[in-house]
PyMOL commands that place a pseudoatom at each C-alpha (Angstrom):
pseudoatom trace, name=CA, resn=MET, resi=1, chain=A, elem=C, hetatm=0, pos=[20.996, 9.252, 198.849]
pseudoatom trace, name=CA, resn=LYS, resi=2, chain=A, elem=C, hetatm=0, pos=[23.537, 7.884, 196.445]
pseudoatom trace, name=CA, resn=ASP, resi=3, chain=A, elem=C, hetatm=0, pos=[22.782, 5.141, 193.952]
pseudoatom trace, name=CA, resn=MET, resi=4, chain=A, elem=C, hetatm=0, pos=[22.250, 1.775, 195.507]
pseudoatom trace, name=CA, resn=LYS, resi=5, chain=A, elem=C, hetatm=0, pos=[22.423, -1.665, 193.960]
pseudoatom trace, name=CA, resn=ILE, resi=6, chain=A, elem=C, hetatm=0, pos=[20.242, -4.390, 195.474]
pseudoatom trace, name=CA, resn=SER, resi=7, chain=A, elem=C, hetatm=0, pos=[20.977, -8.022, 194.637]
pseudoatom trace, name=CA, resn=PHE, resi=8, chain=A, elem=C, hetatm=0, pos=[19.497, -11.270, 195.912]
pseudoatom trace, name=CA, resn=SER, resi=9, chain=A, elem=C, hetatm=0, pos=[21.154, -14.592, 196.567]
pseudoatom trace, name=CA, resn=ASP, resi=10, chain=A, elem=C, hetatm=0, pos=[18.357, -17.147, 196.107]
pseudoatom trace, name=CA, resn=GLU, resi=11, chain=A, elem=C, hetatm=0, pos=[18.120, -19.919, 198.701]
pseudoatom trace, name=CA, resn=SER, resi=12, chain=A, elem=C, hetatm=0, pos=[14.608, -21.045, 197.775]
pseudoatom trace, name=CA, resn=GLU, resi=13, chain=A, elem=C, hetatm=0, pos=[15.750, -24.554, 196.790]
pseudoatom trace, name=CA, resn=GLU, resi=14, chain=A, elem=C, hetatm=0, pos=[17.694, -25.197, 200.009]
pseudoatom trace, name=CA, resn=LEU, resi=15, chain=A, elem=C, hetatm=0, pos=[18.293, -23.190, 203.169]
pseudoatom trace, name=CA, resn=LEU, resi=16, chain=A, elem=C, hetatm=0, pos=[22.037, -22.839, 203.588]
pseudoatom trace, name=CA, resn=GLU, resi=17, chain=A, elem=C, hetatm=0, pos=[22.263, -21.404, 207.125]
pseudoatom trace, name=CA, resn=THR, resi=18, chain=A, elem=C, hetatm=0, pos=[24.235, -18.213, 207.669]
pseudoatom trace, name=CA, resn=GLY, resi=19, chain=A, elem=C, hetatm=0, pos=[27.634, -19.596, 206.675]
pseudoatom trace, name=CA, resn=GLY, resi=20, chain=A, elem=C, hetatm=0, pos=[26.405, -21.287, 203.513]
pseudoatom trace, name=CA, resn=GLY, resi=21, chain=A, elem=C, hetatm=0, pos=[24.311, -18.254, 202.592]
pseudoatom trace, name=CA, resn=ILE, resi=22, chain=A, elem=C, hetatm=0, pos=[27.333, -15.977, 202.798]
pseudoatom trace, name=CA, resn=LYS, resi=23, chain=A, elem=C, hetatm=0, pos=[29.456, -18.419, 200.819]
pseudoatom trace, name=CA, resn=LYS, resi=24, chain=A, elem=C, hetatm=0, pos=[26.788, -18.646, 198.086]
pseudoatom trace, name=CA, resn=ALA, resi=25, chain=A, elem=C, hetatm=0, pos=[26.593, -14.844, 197.883]
pseudoatom trace, name=CA, resn=GLU, resi=26, chain=A, elem=C, hetatm=0, pos=[30.360, -14.481, 197.355]
pseudoatom trace, name=CA, resn=ALA, resi=27, chain=A, elem=C, hetatm=0, pos=[30.002, -13.263, 193.762]
pseudoatom trace, name=CA, resn=LEU, resi=28, chain=A, elem=C, hetatm=0, pos=[27.717, -10.475, 194.999]
pseudoatom trace, name=CA, resn=LEU, resi=29, chain=A, elem=C, hetatm=0, pos=[29.978, -9.501, 197.910]
pseudoatom trace, name=CA, resn=ILE, resi=30, chain=A, elem=C, hetatm=0, pos=[33.469, -9.820, 196.505]
pseudoatom trace, name=CA, resn=GLY, resi=31, chain=A, elem=C, hetatm=0, pos=[35.201, -6.610, 195.551]
pseudoatom trace, name=CA, resn=GLY, resi=32, chain=A, elem=C, hetatm=0, pos=[37.614, -6.002, 198.342]
pseudoatom trace, name=CA, resn=GLU, resi=33, chain=A, elem=C, hetatm=0, pos=[35.307, -4.148, 200.704]
pseudoatom trace, name=CA, resn=ALA, resi=34, chain=A, elem=C, hetatm=0, pos=[34.214, -5.373, 204.113]
pseudoatom trace, name=CA, resn=PHE, resi=35, chain=A, elem=C, hetatm=0, pos=[30.508, -6.160, 204.336]
pseudoatom trace, name=CA, resn=LEU, resi=36, chain=A, elem=C, hetatm=0, pos=[27.860, -6.239, 207.039]
pseudoatom trace, name=CA, resn=VAL, resi=37, chain=A, elem=C, hetatm=0, pos=[25.925, -9.407, 207.954]
pseudoatom trace, name=CA, resn=HIS, resi=38, chain=A, elem=C, hetatm=0, pos=[22.817, -8.777, 210.060]
pseudoatom trace, name=CA, resn=ASN, resi=39, chain=A, elem=C, hetatm=0, pos=[20.289, -11.383, 211.177]
pseudoatom trace, name=CA, resn=VAL, resi=40, chain=A, elem=C, hetatm=0, pos=[16.920, -10.231, 209.825]
pseudoatom trace, name=CA, resn=ASP, resi=41, chain=A, elem=C, hetatm=0, pos=[15.008, -11.080, 213.002]
pseudoatom trace, name=CA, resn=ILE, resi=42, chain=A, elem=C, hetatm=0, pos=[17.118, -8.872, 215.284]
pseudoatom trace, name=CA, resn=LEU, resi=43, chain=A, elem=C, hetatm=0, pos=[16.355, -5.289, 216.314]
pseudoatom trace, name=CA, resn=SER, resi=44, chain=A, elem=C, hetatm=0, pos=[18.921, -3.398, 218.351]
pseudoatom trace, name=CA, resn=ASN, resi=45, chain=A, elem=C, hetatm=0, pos=[20.225, 0.009, 219.337]
pseudoatom trace, name=CA, resn=LEU, resi=46, chain=A, elem=C, hetatm=0, pos=[23.525, -0.688, 217.533]
pseudoatom trace, name=CA, resn=ASP, resi=47, chain=A, elem=C, hetatm=0, pos=[25.028, 2.171, 215.538]
pseudoatom trace, name=CA, resn=LEU, resi=48, chain=A, elem=C, hetatm=0, pos=[25.863, 0.254, 212.338]
pseudoatom trace, name=CA, resn=LYS, resi=49, chain=A, elem=C, hetatm=0, pos=[28.278, 2.869, 210.999]
pseudoatom trace, name=CA, resn=GLU, resi=50, chain=A, elem=C, hetatm=0, pos=[30.209, 2.954, 214.258]
pseudoatom trace, name=CA, resn=PHE, resi=51, chain=A, elem=C, hetatm=0, pos=[30.362, -0.857, 214.256]
pseudoatom trace, name=CA, resn=TYR, resi=52, chain=A, elem=C, hetatm=0, pos=[31.521, -0.999, 210.620]
pseudoatom trace, name=CA, resn=ASP, resi=53, chain=A, elem=C, hetatm=0, pos=[34.139, 1.711, 211.218]
pseudoatom trace, name=CA, resn=PHE, resi=54, chain=A, elem=C, hetatm=0, pos=[35.416, -0.210, 214.272]
pseudoatom trace, name=CA, resn=HIS, resi=55, chain=A, elem=C, hetatm=0, pos=[36.049, -3.227, 212.036]
pseudoatom trace, name=CA, resn=LEU, resi=56, chain=A, elem=C, hetatm=0, pos=[37.870, -1.131, 209.414]
pseudoatom trace, name=CA, resn=LYS, resi=57, chain=A, elem=C, hetatm=0, pos=[40.043, 0.546, 212.062]
pseudoatom trace, name=CA, resn=SER, resi=58, chain=A, elem=C, hetatm=0, pos=[40.817, -2.814, 213.728]
pseudoatom trace, name=CA, resn=ALA, resi=59, chain=A, elem=C, hetatm=0, pos=[41.736, -4.321, 210.345]
pseudoatom trace, name=CA, resn=MET, resi=60, chain=A, elem=C, hetatm=0, pos=[44.098, -1.407, 209.594]
pseudoatom trace, name=CA, resn=GLU, resi=61, chain=A, elem=C, hetatm=0, pos=[45.747, -1.722, 213.019]
pseudoatom trace, name=CA, resn=ASN, resi=62, chain=A, elem=C, hetatm=0, pos=[46.047, -5.476, 212.554]
pseudoatom trace, name=CA, resn=GLU, resi=63, chain=A, elem=C, hetatm=0, pos=[47.635, -5.003, 209.122]
pseudoatom trace, name=CA, resn=ALA, resi=64, chain=A, elem=C, hetatm=0, pos=[50.109, -2.466, 210.542]
pseudoatom trace, name=CA, resn=ALA, resi=65, chain=A, elem=C, hetatm=0, pos=[51.060, -4.918, 213.302]
pseudoatom trace, name=CA, resn=ASN, resi=66, chain=A, elem=C, hetatm=0, pos=[51.588, -7.590, 210.645]
pseudoatom trace, name=CA, resn=GLY, resi=67, chain=A, elem=C, hetatm=0, pos=[54.469, -5.520, 209.274]
pseudoatom trace, name=CA, resn=GLU, resi=68, chain=A, elem=C, hetatm=0, pos=[56.267, -5.817, 212.620]
pseudoatom trace, name=CA, resn=GLU, resi=69, chain=A, elem=C, hetatm=0, pos=[55.496, -9.461, 213.387]
pseudoatom trace, name=CA, resn=ASN, resi=70, chain=A, elem=C, hetatm=0, pos=[53.682, -12.352, 211.777]
pseudoatom trace, name=CA, resn=VAL, resi=71, chain=A, elem=C, hetatm=0, pos=[50.108, -11.499, 212.829]
pseudoatom trace, name=CA, resn=PRO, resi=72, chain=A, elem=C, hetatm=0, pos=[47.137, -13.443, 211.402]
pseudoatom trace, name=CA, resn=GLU, resi=73, chain=A, elem=C, hetatm=0, pos=[44.727, -11.339, 209.353]
pseudoatom trace, name=CA, resn=LEU, resi=74, chain=A, elem=C, hetatm=0, pos=[41.514, -9.984, 210.847]
pseudoatom trace, name=CA, resn=VAL, resi=75, chain=A, elem=C, hetatm=0, pos=[38.599, -11.495, 208.896]
pseudoatom trace, name=CA, resn=ALA, resi=76, chain=A, elem=C, hetatm=0, pos=[35.538, -10.651, 211.008]
pseudoatom trace, name=CA, resn=THR, resi=77, chain=A, elem=C, hetatm=0, pos=[34.224, -8.560, 213.873]
pseudoatom trace, name=CA, resn=LEU, resi=78, chain=A, elem=C, hetatm=0, pos=[31.277, -9.851, 215.914]
pseudoatom trace, name=CA, resn=LEU, resi=79, chain=A, elem=C, hetatm=0, pos=[28.764, -7.827, 217.918]
pseudoatom trace, name=CA, resn=VAL, resi=80, chain=A, elem=C, hetatm=0, pos=[28.794, -9.183, 221.473]
pseudoatom trace, name=CA, resn=SER, resi=81, chain=A, elem=C, hetatm=0, pos=[27.578, -8.099, 224.881]
pseudoatom trace, name=CA, resn=GLY, resi=82, chain=A, elem=C, hetatm=0, pos=[27.524, -9.217, 228.484]
pseudoatom trace, name=CA, resn=ARG, resi=83, chain=A, elem=C, hetatm=0, pos=[23.857, -10.227, 228.381]
pseudoatom trace, name=CA, resn=ARG, resi=84, chain=A, elem=C, hetatm=0, pos=[23.002, -13.439, 230.179]
pseudoatom trace, name=CA, resn=THR, resi=85, chain=A, elem=C, hetatm=0, pos=[22.529, -16.600, 228.155]
pseudoatom trace, name=CA, resn=SER, resi=86, chain=A, elem=C, hetatm=0, pos=[23.620, -20.230, 228.388]
pseudoatom trace, name=CA, resn=ARG, resi=87, chain=A, elem=C, hetatm=0, pos=[25.811, -20.160, 225.278]
pseudoatom trace, name=CA, resn=TYR, resi=88, chain=A, elem=C, hetatm=0, pos=[28.793, -17.854, 225.068]
pseudoatom trace, name=CA, resn=LEU, resi=89, chain=A, elem=C, hetatm=0, pos=[31.580, -17.037, 222.667]
pseudoatom trace, name=CA, resn=LEU, resi=90, chain=A, elem=C, hetatm=0, pos=[34.962, -17.056, 224.391]
pseudoatom trace, name=CA, resn=PHE, resi=91, chain=A, elem=C, hetatm=0, pos=[37.602, -14.404, 223.720]
pseudoatom trace, name=CA, resn=ASP, resi=92, chain=A, elem=C, hetatm=0, pos=[41.203, -13.949, 224.821]
pseudoatom trace, name=CA, resn=ARG, resi=93, chain=A, elem=C, hetatm=0, pos=[42.636, -10.889, 226.598]
pseudoatom trace, name=CA, resn=ASN, resi=94, chain=A, elem=C, hetatm=0, pos=[42.846, -9.039, 223.261]
pseudoatom trace, name=CA, resn=ASP, resi=95, chain=A, elem=C, hetatm=0, pos=[39.206, -9.785, 222.361]
pseudoatom trace, name=CA, resn=PHE, resi=96, chain=A, elem=C, hetatm=0, pos=[39.976, -12.421, 219.714]
pseudoatom trace, name=CA, resn=LEU, resi=97, chain=A, elem=C, hetatm=0, pos=[37.741, -15.482, 219.447]
pseudoatom trace, name=CA, resn=VAL, resi=98, chain=A, elem=C, hetatm=0, pos=[39.164, -18.674, 220.954]
pseudoatom trace, name=CA, resn=GLY, resi=99, chain=A, elem=C, hetatm=0, pos=[36.108, -20.841, 221.639]
pseudoatom trace, name=CA, resn=TRP, resi=100, chain=A, elem=C, hetatm=0, pos=[32.474, -21.391, 222.581]
pseudoatom trace, name=CA, resn=THR, resi=101, chain=A, elem=C, hetatm=0, pos=[30.733, -22.854, 225.586]
pseudoatom trace, name=CA, resn=ASN, resi=102, chain=A, elem=C, hetatm=0, pos=[27.283, -24.012, 226.631]
pseudoatom trace, name=CA, resn=GLU, resi=103, chain=A, elem=C, hetatm=0, pos=[27.216, -23.423, 230.363]
pseudoatom trace, name=CA, resn=ASP, resi=104, chain=A, elem=C, hetatm=0, pos=[24.082, -25.544, 230.845]
pseudoatom trace, name=CA, resn=THR, resi=105, chain=A, elem=C, hetatm=0, pos=[25.713, -28.678, 229.423]
pseudoatom trace, name=CA, resn=GLY, resi=106, chain=A, elem=C, hetatm=0, pos=[29.368, -27.876, 230.129]
pseudoatom trace, name=CA, resn=GLU, resi=107, chain=A, elem=C, hetatm=0, pos=[30.258, -28.301, 226.426]
pseudoatom trace, name=CA, resn=LEU, resi=108, chain=A, elem=C, hetatm=0, pos=[33.404, -26.458, 225.348]
pseudoatom trace, name=CA, resn=ARG, resi=109, chain=A, elem=C, hetatm=0, pos=[34.469, -26.113, 221.704]
pseudoatom trace, name=CA, resn=SER, resi=110, chain=A, elem=C, hetatm=0, pos=[37.760, -24.636, 220.569]
pseudoatom trace, name=CA, resn=PRO, resi=111, chain=A, elem=C, hetatm=0, pos=[40.534, -25.392, 218.081]
pseudoatom trace, name=CA, resn=TYR, resi=112, chain=A, elem=C, hetatm=0, pos=[42.963, -24.613, 220.927]
pseudoatom trace, name=CA, resn=LYS, resi=113, chain=A, elem=C, hetatm=0, pos=[43.438, -27.989, 222.612]
pseudoatom trace, name=CA, resn=ASN, resi=114, chain=A, elem=C, hetatm=0, pos=[44.799, -26.501, 225.848]
pseudoatom trace, name=CA, resn=LEU, resi=115, chain=A, elem=C, hetatm=0, pos=[42.079, -23.875, 226.294]
pseudoatom trace, name=CA, resn=GLU, resi=116, chain=A, elem=C, hetatm=0, pos=[40.940, -23.789, 229.895]
pseudoatom trace, name=CA, resn=TYR, resi=117, chain=A, elem=C, hetatm=0, pos=[37.593, -22.286, 230.726]
pseudoatom trace, name=CA, resn=PRO, resi=118, chain=A, elem=C, hetatm=0, pos=[36.738, -20.798, 233.051]
pseudoatom trace, name=CA, resn=SER, resi=119, chain=A, elem=C, hetatm=0, pos=[40.084, -19.097, 233.454]
pseudoatom trace, name=CA, resn=SER, resi=120, chain=A, elem=C, hetatm=0, pos=[41.126, -15.575, 234.371]
pseudoatom trace, name=CA, resn=GLY, resi=121, chain=A, elem=C, hetatm=0, pos=[42.305, -14.764, 230.860]
pseudoatom trace, name=CA, resn=ILE, resi=122, chain=A, elem=C, hetatm=0, pos=[39.158, -15.805, 228.990]
pseudoatom trace, name=CA, resn=LYS, resi=123, chain=A, elem=C, hetatm=0, pos=[36.176, -13.475, 228.574]
pseudoatom trace, name=CA, resn=LYS, resi=124, chain=A, elem=C, hetatm=0, pos=[32.684, -14.699, 227.705]
pseudoatom trace, name=CA, resn=TYR, resi=125, chain=A, elem=C, hetatm=0, pos=[30.174, -12.734, 225.661]
pseudoatom trace, name=CA, resn=ALA, resi=126, chain=A, elem=C, hetatm=0, pos=[26.776, -13.358, 224.113]
pseudoatom trace, name=CA, resn=PHE, resi=127, chain=A, elem=C, hetatm=0, pos=[26.626, -13.020, 220.326]
pseudoatom trace, name=CA, resn=GLY, resi=128, chain=A, elem=C, hetatm=0, pos=[24.306, -10.319, 218.975]
pseudoatom trace, name=CA, resn=GLY, resi=129, chain=A, elem=C, hetatm=0, pos=[23.617, -11.665, 215.467]
pseudoatom trace, name=CA, resn=VAL, resi=130, chain=A, elem=C, hetatm=0, pos=[25.555, -8.927, 213.626]
pseudoatom trace, name=CA, resn=HIS, resi=131, chain=A, elem=C, hetatm=0, pos=[29.008, -9.247, 212.014]
pseudoatom trace, name=CA, resn=VAL, resi=132, chain=A, elem=C, hetatm=0, pos=[31.315, -7.304, 209.719]
pseudoatom trace, name=CA, resn=MET, resi=133, chain=A, elem=C, hetatm=0, pos=[33.423, -9.500, 207.458]
pseudoatom trace, name=CA, resn=SER, resi=134, chain=A, elem=C, hetatm=0, pos=[36.445, -8.726, 205.334]
pseudoatom trace, name=CA, resn=ALA, resi=135, chain=A, elem=C, hetatm=0, pos=[36.312, -10.018, 201.756]
pseudoatom trace, name=CA, resn=SER, resi=136, chain=A, elem=C, hetatm=0, pos=[39.271, -12.286, 202.585]
pseudoatom trace, name=CA, resn=ILE, resi=137, chain=A, elem=C, hetatm=0, pos=[36.896, -14.479, 204.609]
pseudoatom trace, name=CA, resn=PHE, resi=138, chain=A, elem=C, hetatm=0, pos=[35.884, -16.367, 201.465]
pseudoatom trace, name=CA, resn=LYS, resi=139, chain=A, elem=C, hetatm=0, pos=[39.227, -18.143, 201.114]
pseudoatom trace, name=CA, resn=TYR, resi=140, chain=A, elem=C, hetatm=0, pos=[38.551, -19.802, 204.478]
pseudoatom trace, name=CA, resn=MET, resi=141, chain=A, elem=C, hetatm=0, pos=[35.148, -21.002, 203.262]
pseudoatom trace, name=CA, resn=GLU, resi=142, chain=A, elem=C, hetatm=0, pos=[36.445, -22.910, 200.224]
pseudoatom trace, name=CA, resn=SER, resi=143, chain=A, elem=C, hetatm=0, pos=[36.616, -26.287, 201.997]
pseudoatom trace, name=CA, resn=PHE, resi=144, chain=A, elem=C, hetatm=0, pos=[33.211, -25.897, 203.677]
pseudoatom trace, name=CA, resn=PRO, resi=145, chain=A, elem=C, hetatm=0, pos=[30.048, -27.560, 202.295]
pseudoatom trace, name=CA, resn=GLU, resi=146, chain=A, elem=C, hetatm=0, pos=[27.174, -25.681, 200.673]
pseudoatom trace, name=CA, resn=ALA, resi=147, chain=A, elem=C, hetatm=0, pos=[25.260, -25.335, 203.960]
pseudoatom trace, name=CA, resn=PHE, resi=148, chain=A, elem=C, hetatm=0, pos=[26.929, -24.691, 207.319]
pseudoatom trace, name=CA, resn=PRO, resi=149, chain=A, elem=C, hetatm=0, pos=[26.372, -22.710, 210.521]
pseudoatom trace, name=CA, resn=ILE, resi=150, chain=A, elem=C, hetatm=0, pos=[28.505, -19.603, 210.839]
pseudoatom trace, name=CA, resn=MET, resi=151, chain=A, elem=C, hetatm=0, pos=[29.594, -20.383, 214.410]
pseudoatom trace, name=CA, resn=ASP, resi=152, chain=A, elem=C, hetatm=0, pos=[30.943, -23.788, 213.358]
pseudoatom trace, name=CA, resn=PHE, resi=153, chain=A, elem=C, hetatm=0, pos=[32.933, -21.955, 210.692]
pseudoatom trace, name=CA, resn=TYR, resi=154, chain=A, elem=C, hetatm=0, pos=[34.288, -19.314, 213.066]
pseudoatom trace, name=CA, resn=LEU, resi=155, chain=A, elem=C, hetatm=0, pos=[35.335, -21.965, 215.577]
pseudoatom trace, name=CA, resn=ALA, resi=156, chain=A, elem=C, hetatm=0, pos=[37.075, -23.975, 212.849]
pseudoatom trace, name=CA, resn=ILE, resi=157, chain=A, elem=C, hetatm=0, pos=[39.173, -21.025, 211.612]
pseudoatom trace, name=CA, resn=CYS, resi=158, chain=A, elem=C, hetatm=0, pos=[39.796, -18.793, 214.641]
pseudoatom trace, name=CA, resn=HIS, resi=159, chain=A, elem=C, hetatm=0, pos=[43.252, -20.313, 215.181]
pseudoatom trace, name=CA, resn=LYS, resi=160, chain=A, elem=C, hetatm=0, pos=[44.263, -19.460, 211.572]
pseudoatom trace, name=CA, resn=CYS, resi=161, chain=A, elem=C, hetatm=0, pos=[43.011, -15.856, 211.464]
pseudoatom trace, name=CA, resn=ARG, resi=162, chain=A, elem=C, hetatm=0, pos=[41.523, -13.293, 213.815]
pseudoatom trace, name=CA, resn=ILE, resi=163, chain=A, elem=C, hetatm=0, pos=[37.870, -12.798, 214.702]
pseudoatom trace, name=CA, resn=LYS, resi=164, chain=A, elem=C, hetatm=0, pos=[37.406, -9.804, 216.978]
pseudoatom trace, name=CA, resn=ALA, resi=165, chain=A, elem=C, hetatm=0, pos=[34.763, -8.902, 219.558]
pseudoatom trace, name=CA, resn=TYR, resi=166, chain=A, elem=C, hetatm=0, pos=[32.952, -5.587, 219.383]
pseudoatom trace, name=CA, resn=VAL, resi=167, chain=A, elem=C, hetatm=0, pos=[31.657, -5.283, 222.931]
pseudoatom trace, name=CA, resn=LYS, resi=168, chain=A, elem=C, hetatm=0, pos=[28.506, -3.178, 223.251]
pseudoatom trace, name=CA, resn=ASP, resi=169, chain=A, elem=C, hetatm=0, pos=[27.838, -2.822, 226.974]
pseudoatom trace, name=CA, resn=ASN, resi=170, chain=A, elem=C, hetatm=0, pos=[24.513, -1.020, 226.707]
pseudoatom trace, name=CA, resn=LEU, resi=171, chain=A, elem=C, hetatm=0, pos=[23.223, -3.251, 223.899]
pseudoatom trace, name=CA, resn=ARG, resi=172, chain=A, elem=C, hetatm=0, pos=[19.460, -3.448, 223.725]
pseudoatom trace, name=CA, resn=LEU, resi=173, chain=A, elem=C, hetatm=0, pos=[18.451, -6.369, 221.547]
pseudoatom trace, name=CA, resn=ILE, resi=174, chain=A, elem=C, hetatm=0, pos=[15.175, -8.039, 220.687]
pseudoatom trace, name=CA, resn=ASP, resi=175, chain=A, elem=C, hetatm=0, pos=[14.523, -11.140, 218.595]
pseudoatom trace, name=CA, resn=VAL, resi=176, chain=A, elem=C, hetatm=0, pos=[11.441, -10.553, 216.424]
pseudoatom trace, name=CA, resn=GLY, resi=177, chain=A, elem=C, hetatm=0, pos=[11.493, -13.956, 214.753]
pseudoatom trace, name=CA, resn=LYS, resi=178, chain=A, elem=C, hetatm=0, pos=[8.418, -15.168, 216.636]
pseudoatom trace, name=CA, resn=LEU, resi=179, chain=A, elem=C, hetatm=0, pos=[4.839, -13.892, 216.472]
pseudoatom trace, name=CA, resn=ASP, resi=180, chain=A, elem=C, hetatm=0, pos=[4.598, -13.430, 220.240]
pseudoatom trace, name=CA, resn=SER, resi=181, chain=A, elem=C, hetatm=0, pos=[7.450, -10.895, 220.126]
pseudoatom trace, name=CA, resn=LEU, resi=182, chain=A, elem=C, hetatm=0, pos=[5.781, -8.402, 217.754]
pseudoatom trace, name=CA, resn=GLU, resi=183, chain=A, elem=C, hetatm=0, pos=[4.236, -6.274, 220.508]
pseudoatom trace, name=CA, resn=ARG, resi=184, chain=A, elem=C, hetatm=0, pos=[7.590, -6.075, 222.294]
pseudoatom trace, name=CA, resn=ALA, resi=185, chain=A, elem=C, hetatm=0, pos=[9.240, -5.164, 218.971]
pseudoatom trace, name=CA, resn=GLU, resi=186, chain=A, elem=C, hetatm=0, pos=[6.780, -2.288, 218.404]
pseudoatom trace, name=CA, resn=ALA, resi=187, chain=A, elem=C, hetatm=0, pos=[7.426, -0.992, 221.940]
pseudoatom trace, name=CA, resn=PHE, resi=188, chain=A, elem=C, hetatm=0, pos=[11.173, -1.337, 221.376]
pseudoatom trace, name=CA, resn=LEU, resi=189, chain=A, elem=C, hetatm=0, pos=[10.978, 0.713, 218.160]
pseudoatom trace, name=CA, resn=ARG, resi=190, chain=A, elem=C, hetatm=0, pos=[8.861, 3.418, 219.789]
pseudoatom trace, name=CA, resn=GLN, resi=191, chain=A, elem=C, hetatm=0, pos=[11.303, 3.652, 222.694]
pseudoatom trace, name=CA, resn=ASN, resi=192, chain=A, elem=C, hetatm=0, pos=[14.363, 3.897, 220.409]
pseudoatom trace, name=CA, resn=GLN, resi=193, chain=A, elem=C, hetatm=0, pos=[12.845, 6.617, 218.211]
pseudoatom trace, name=CA, resn=GLN, resi=194, chain=A, elem=C, hetatm=0, pos=[12.873, 9.077, 221.095]
for i in range(1, 194): cmd.bond("trace and resi %d" % i, "trace and resi %d" % (i + 1))
show_as sticks, trace
zoom trace
């Protein structure tokens, strides 16, 4: 194993939510490389290297397309799946984020004023709690407060840049953030070690 540097961004005085936590950790993350954000209470069968490499390849393809036409930069890739939930991220035909919906309440949020959902061109996916972000994401965070939810941020900027879906059809995911889920988490780990 090669040398590894571990740093901590202290949020003990105030919880900053995912967006604010990432913004606060900018000095630790800046350096030009894309970085992985993974909710600590999520276990999954996701291949992290494959996911990270997908983001890098998508960013290179996006940059190459930018030479031919004025294409917004790719700043993040989100793990999504078709699992059932009431809240979905909405993506266009090319798997770029365009909005969010709560199907129980009918709420629809998008910076695109004419977005129609449901519509044949819009795909809905459940978010898996894992992202890869390009270092350029920080310039979009400058006007945001110290604490903010990451989904509010993504929805506020997705018309200025690109946020791509990484669709994992056979995603197995478990939230271990509650005590009653520990037995299921142990069974999940045993099953995925085989």
